[in-house]
C-alpha positions as CSV (number, residue, x, y, z in Angstrom):
1,X,14.5,25.8,-26.7
2,X,11.7,26.3,-24.3
3,X,10.2,23.4,-22.2
4,X,6.7,22.5,-22.9
5,X,5.1,20.9,-19.9
6,X,2.8,17.9,-20.5
7,X,0.2,17.5,-17.8
8,X,0.6,14.3,-15.9
9,X,-2.8,12.6,-15.3
10,X,-3.7,12.2,-11.7
11,X,-6.0,9.4,-10.6
12,X,-9.1,10.5,-8.8
13,X,-8.7,9.8,-5.1
14,X,-11.4,7.8,-3.3
15,X,-13.6,9.9,-0.9
16,X,-11.7,8.7,2.1
17,X,-8.4,10.0,0.8
18,X,-7.3,13.2,2.6
19,X,-6.6,16.4,0.8
20,X,-3.0,16.2,2.1
21,X,-2.6,12.8,0.5
22,X,-4.0,14.0,-2.8
23,X,-1.6,16.9,-2.9
24,X,1.2,14.6,-2.2
25,X,0.3,12.4,-5.0
26,X,0.1,15.4,-7.4
27,X,3.5,16.7,-6.2
28,X,5.1,13.3,-6.7
29,X,3.6,13.1,-10.3
30,X,5.2,16.5,-11.0
31,X,8.6,15.5,-9.5
32,X,8.6,12.2,-11.5
33,X,7.8,14.1,-14.6
34,X,10.7,16.6,-14.0
35,X,13.0,13.5,-13.5
36,X,12.1,12.3,-17.1
37,X,13.0,15.8,-18.4
38,X,16.1,16.7,-16.4
39,X,17.4,13.4,-15.0
40,X,17.3,14.6,-11.4
41,X,15.9,11.8,-9.2
42,X,12.3,12.6,-8.1
43,X,12.9,11.8,-4.6
44,X,15.5,14.4,-4.2
45,X,13.2,17.0,-5.8
46,X,10.6,15.8,-3.3
47,X,13.1,16.1,-0.4
48,X,14.1,19.6,-1.3
49,X,10.4,20.5,-1.6
50,X,9.5,18.9,1.7
51,X,12.5,20.5,3.5
52,X,11.6,23.9,2.2
53,X,7.9,23.5,3.2
54,X,9.1,22.5,6.7
55,X,11.3,25.5,7.2
56,X,8.9,28.1,5.7
57,X,5.7,27.2,7.4
58,X,4.8,28.3,10.9
59,X,4.5,25.3,13.3
60,X,1.1,24.8,14.9
61,X,1.0,24.7,18.6
62,X,0.3,21.3,20.1
63,X,0.3,19.5,16.8
64,X,2.5,17.6,14.5
65,X,4.1,19.5,11.7
66,X,1.9,17.8,9.0
67,X,1.7,18.7,5.4
68,X,-0.2,21.9,4.9
69,X,-3.0,22.2,2.2
70,X,-3.5,25.8,2.9
71,X,-0.8,27.1,0.5
72,X,-1.9,28.5,-2.8
73,X,1.0,26.7,-4.4
74,X,1.3,22.9,-4.4
75,X,5.1,22.9,-3.9
76,X,7.0,24.8,-1.3
77,X,10.4,25.6,-2.9
78,X,11.3,29.3,-2.5
79,X,14.0,31.1,-4.4
80,X,15.3,34.4,-3.1
81,X,15.0,37.2,-5.7
82,X,18.7,37.3,-6.0
83,X,19.0,33.7,-6.8
84,X,16.0,33.6,-9.1
85,X,16.6,36.9,-11.1
86,X,20.4,37.4,-10.6
87,X,22.3,39.2,-7.9
88,X,23.1,42.2,-10.2
89,X,19.7,42.2,-12.0
90,X,18.3,45.8,-11.5
91,X,14.8,44.2,-11.7
92,X,14.4,41.7,-8.8
93,X,11.0,40.7,-10.0
94,X,12.3,39.9,-13.6
95,X,10.4,37.1,-15.3
96,X,12.2,37.2,-18.7
97,X,14.2,34.0,-19.0
98,X,16.8,35.8,-21.3
99,X,17.5,38.7,-19.0
100,X,17.5,36.4,-15.9
101,X,20.1,34.2,-17.6
102,X,22.2,37.3,-18.6
103,X,22.4,38.4,-15.0
104,X,23.2,34.9,-13.8
105,X,19.9,34.1,-12.3
106,X,18.6,30.6,-11.9
107,X,15.0,31.1,-12.9
108,X,13.7,29.1,-15.9
109,X,10.5,28.8,-17.9
110,X,9.0,25.4,-16.9
111,X,5.7,25.6,-18.7
112,X,6.6,27.1,-21.9
113,X,4.7,30.3,-21.5
114,X,7.7,32.5,-22.0
115,X,7.9,33.6,-18.4
116,X,10.0,32.4,-15.5
117,X,7.8,33.0,-12.5
118,X,9.1,32.3,-8.9
119,X,5.5,31.6,-7.8
120,X,4.7,29.1,-10.6
121,X,5.1,25.5,-9.4
122,X,6.3,24.2,-12.8
123,X,8.8,27.0,-13.3
124,X,10.2,26.6,-9.7
125,X,10.5,22.8,-9.8
126,X,12.0,22.8,-13.3
127,X,14.5,25.4,-12.2
128,X,15.6,23.4,-9.2
129,X,15.8,20.2,-11.1
130,X,17.9,21.9,-13.8
131,X,20.2,23.5,-11.2
132,X,20.8,20.1,-9.5
133,X,21.4,18.3,-12.8
134,X,24.2,20.6,-13.7
135,X,26.3,19.0,-11.0
136,X,25.6,15.4,-12.0
137,X,23.3,12.5,-11.0
138,X,25.2,10.5,-8.3
139,X,24.4,11.0,-4.6
140,X,27.8,12.7,-4.2
141,X,27.0,15.0,-7.1
142,X,23.6,16.0,-5.7
143,X,25.1,16.6,-2.2
144,X,27.6,19.0,-3.8
145,X,24.7,20.7,-5.5
146,X,22.8,21.0,-2.3
147,X,25.8,22.4,-0.4
148,X,26.3,25.0,-3.2
149,X,22.8,26.0,-2.9
150,X,22.2,26.0,0.9
151,X,25.9,26.5,2.0
152,X,25.0,24.5,5.3
153,X,26.0,21.0,6.1
154,X,22.9,20.3,8.1
155,X,20.5,21.2,5.3
156,X,22.4,18.7,3.0
157,X,22.2,16.1,5.6
158,X,18.4,16.6,6.2
159,X,17.5,16.7,2.6
160,X,19.4,13.6,1.9
161,X,17.7,11.7,4.7
162,X,14.3,12.9,3.4
163,X,15.3,11.7,0.0
164,X,16.2,8.1,1.3
165,X,12.9,8.1,3.2
166,X,10.9,8.9,0.0
167,X,12.9,6.5,-2.1
168,X,12.3,3.7,0.4
169,X,8.6,4.0,0.6
170,X,8.2,5.2,-3.1
171,X,5.5,7.8,-1.8
172,X,5.4,11.2,-0.2
173,X,2.4,10.9,2.1
174,X,3.6,9.2,5.3
175,X,1.2,9.4,8.2
176,X,0.8,7.8,11.5
177,X,2.4,8.0,15.0
178,X,3.1,5.8,18.0
179,X,3.7,6.5,21.7
180,X,7.3,6.0,22.6
181,X,6.6,3.0,24.8
182,X,3.9,0.3,24.4
183,X,0.7,1.3,26.3
184,X,0.4,-2.0,28.0
185,X,3.6,-1.6,29.9
186,X,3.7,0.4,33.2
187,X,5.1,3.9,32.7
188,X,4.5,7.5,34.0
189,X,5.5,11.0,32.8
190,X,4.8,14.6,33.2
191,X,5.8,17.8,31.6
192,X,9.5,18.5,32.5
193,X,10.8,20.4,29.6
194,X,12.6,23.5,30.7
195,X,13.4,22.2,34.3
196,X,16.9,23.0,35.6
197,X,19.6,20.4,35.2
198,X,23.1,20.5,36.9
199,X,25.1,17.6,35.7
200,X,27.8,18.8,33.2
201,X,26.9,22.5,33.9
202,X,23.9,24.6,34.4
203,X,21.3,23.8,31.7
204,X,17.6,23.2,31.1
205,X,15.9,19.9,30.5
206,X,15.2,19.6,26.7
207,X,12.7,16.8,26.8
208,X,10.1,14.8,28.7
209,X,11.1,11.9,31.0
210,X,9.0,8.7,30.7
211,X,9.8,6.4,33.6
212,X,9.4,2.7,33.0
213,X,11.2,-0.5,34.0
214,X,14.5,-1.7,32.6
215,X,14.1,-3.3,29.2
216,X,10.8,-1.7,28.4
217,X,10.6,-1.4,24.5
218,X,11.2,2.0,23.1
219,X,9.4,2.7,19.8
220,X,9.8,5.1,16.8
221,X,7.2,7.7,17.1
222,X,7.0,8.7,13.4
223,X,8.2,7.7,9.9
224,X,11.9,8.7,9.8
225,X,15.6,7.9,9.2
226,X,18.1,6.9,12.1
227,X,20.5,9.9,12.0
228,X,22.5,9.0,15.1
229,X,23.0,6.0,17.2
230,X,25.6,5.5,19.9
231,X,26.9,7.1,23.1
232,X,27.1,10.6,24.4
233,X,28.0,11.6,28.0
234,X,24.7,13.2,28.8
235,X,22.2,10.8,27.1
236,X,24.2,7.6,27.4
237,X,23.1,5.1,24.7
238,X,20.8,7.2,22.6
239,X,19.2,7.2,19.1
240,X,18.2,10.2,17.0
241,X,15.6,9.9,14.3
242,X,14.8,12.6,11.6
243,X,11.2,12.4,10.5
244,X,9.4,13.5,7.3
245,X,8.8,17.0,8.9
246,X,12.5,17.4,9.5
247,X,11.9,17.0,13.3
248,X,14.7,15.3,15.2
249,X,13.5,12.8,17.8
250,X,16.0,12.1,20.6
251,X,15.8,9.0,22.6
252,X,18.3,8.8,25.5
253,X,19.4,6.8,28.6
254,X,18.7,3.5,26.7
255,X,19.8,0.1,28.0
256,X,20.5,-1.1,24.5
257,X,19.5,-0.9,20.8
258,X,17.5,-3.2,18.6
259,X,20.4,-4.8,16.7
260,X,18.1,-4.9,13.6
261,X,18.8,-1.2,13.0
262,X,21.8,1.0,12.2
263,X,22.4,4.6,11.3
264,X,20.8,5.4,8.0
265,X,18.0,2.9,8.3
266,X,14.4,3.8,7.8
267,X,11.9,3.3,10.6
268,X,8.1,3.4,10.9
269,X,5.9,4.4,13.8
270,X,5.9,1.6,16.4
271,X,9.2,0.0,15.4
272,X,11.1,-1.1,18.4
273,X,14.5,0.8,18.3
274,X,15.8,0.1,21.8
275,X,15.0,-0.4,25.5
276,X,14.6,1.7,28.5
277,X,17.7,2.0,30.9
278,X,19.6,4.4,33.0
279,X,22.8,5.0,31.0
280,X,24.6,8.3,30.8
281,X,26.2,11.0,32.9
282,X,29.7,9.7,32.3
283,X,32.0,7.6,30.1
284,X,30.6,4.9,27.8
285,X,29.0,2.2,29.8
286,X,28.1,4.4,32.8
287,X,24.7,3.4,34.2
288,X,22.6,3.5,37.3
289,X,23.0,7.2,38.3
290,X,19.3,7.7,38.2
291,X,16.2,5.6,37.9
292,X,15.4,3.9,34.6
293,X,13.6,6.1,32.2
294,X,13.3,7.3,28.6
295,X,14.4,10.8,28.0
296,X,12.4,11.9,24.9
297,X,13.2,15.2,23.1
298,X,12.2,16.9,19.9
299,X,14.1,19.4,17.9
300,X,13.1,21.6,15.0
301,X,15.4,22.9,12.2
302,X,14.5,26.1,10.7
303,X,17.2,26.2,8.0
304,X,19.6,28.2,10.1
305,X,19.7,26.5,13.4
306,X,18.1,23.7,15.4
307,X,16.2,24.3,18.7
308,X,14.3,22.1,21.2
309,X,10.7,22.6,22.1
310,X,8.3,20.9,24.5
311,X,7.4,17.3,23.4
312,X,4.7,16.9,26.2
313,X,1.8,17.9,24.0
314,X,2.8,15.6,21.3
315,X,3.2,12.6,23.7
316,X,-0.3,13.3,25.1
317,X,-1.7,13.5,21.6
318,X,0.0,10.3,20.4
319,X,-1.0,8.5,23.7
320,X,-4.7,9.5,23.3
321,X,-4.7,8.6,19.5
322,X,-3.4,5.2,20.2
323,X,-5.8,4.5,23.0
324,X,-8.6,5.5,20.7
325,X,-7.4,3.2,18.0
326,X,-7.2,0.3,20.5
327,X,-10.8,0.9,21.6
328,X,-12.0,0.9,18.0
329,X,-10.3,-2.5,17.4
330,X,-11.9,-3.9,20.5
């Protein structure tokens, strides 16, 4: 029995709504519709789609990895020909649902046109929703489905975090940013990414140091989920937050945490998550081996590995935007 897709009405956005926000609303409507058909929670479909768009798009220099409106498709899930058509299928471009199924492919017809096309949003999202639903509907079931699909623990972790973020806010479009420390505090910083470091072995500095006094509030820069919180020998008391673009934000050498938050909690730009200190370079509790400062780093995941890149351009941008917003308010 083929699936007949019933278009979901989309409310017209007001003129001030951005293209990115309108696309996010349309994607959410599609995911919610697929939830009604397959039972797969919409926020997991949204998380898979967001993660796929994050790893497949090319990052723009000196900018946030914001939602791209330049794609012809509205969703970003990409199946390999082997997964879509079947590993032994002699025709890797097969769109016939029957032969795809015969060769063990995942591709399905999502809009009732008799074709299973890997560049058709309805077919692709229906295929992913159907695949996940075969494993069950609990969080553990879905995590097993994700592991079977990606075969990488980190992918499962990031998709699950994105799902909790979308579920918490009940929307996909999450914008806004904040400089890591309040602008009215005294602070200074310069580009230090890539500088040599010696403690613990020869390595490079994977971040930017923001010097400020002990106890200066440290803020979340983007919407995200707290992935790590605790001690490590290099960063001392540190917090790691994964944002909606799958970027990992690393805050280190803290003097303490905001007790309001714990691992797995959702944060928003400007939330105080901790306080500047000089912890690190030793066993738990070691402090004072260097002047108080916040080490701020960013790491991008490409689906296979995670790597650091220079956060300085982002910091300058967020600082400039926040000053601009303050001037408007005054």
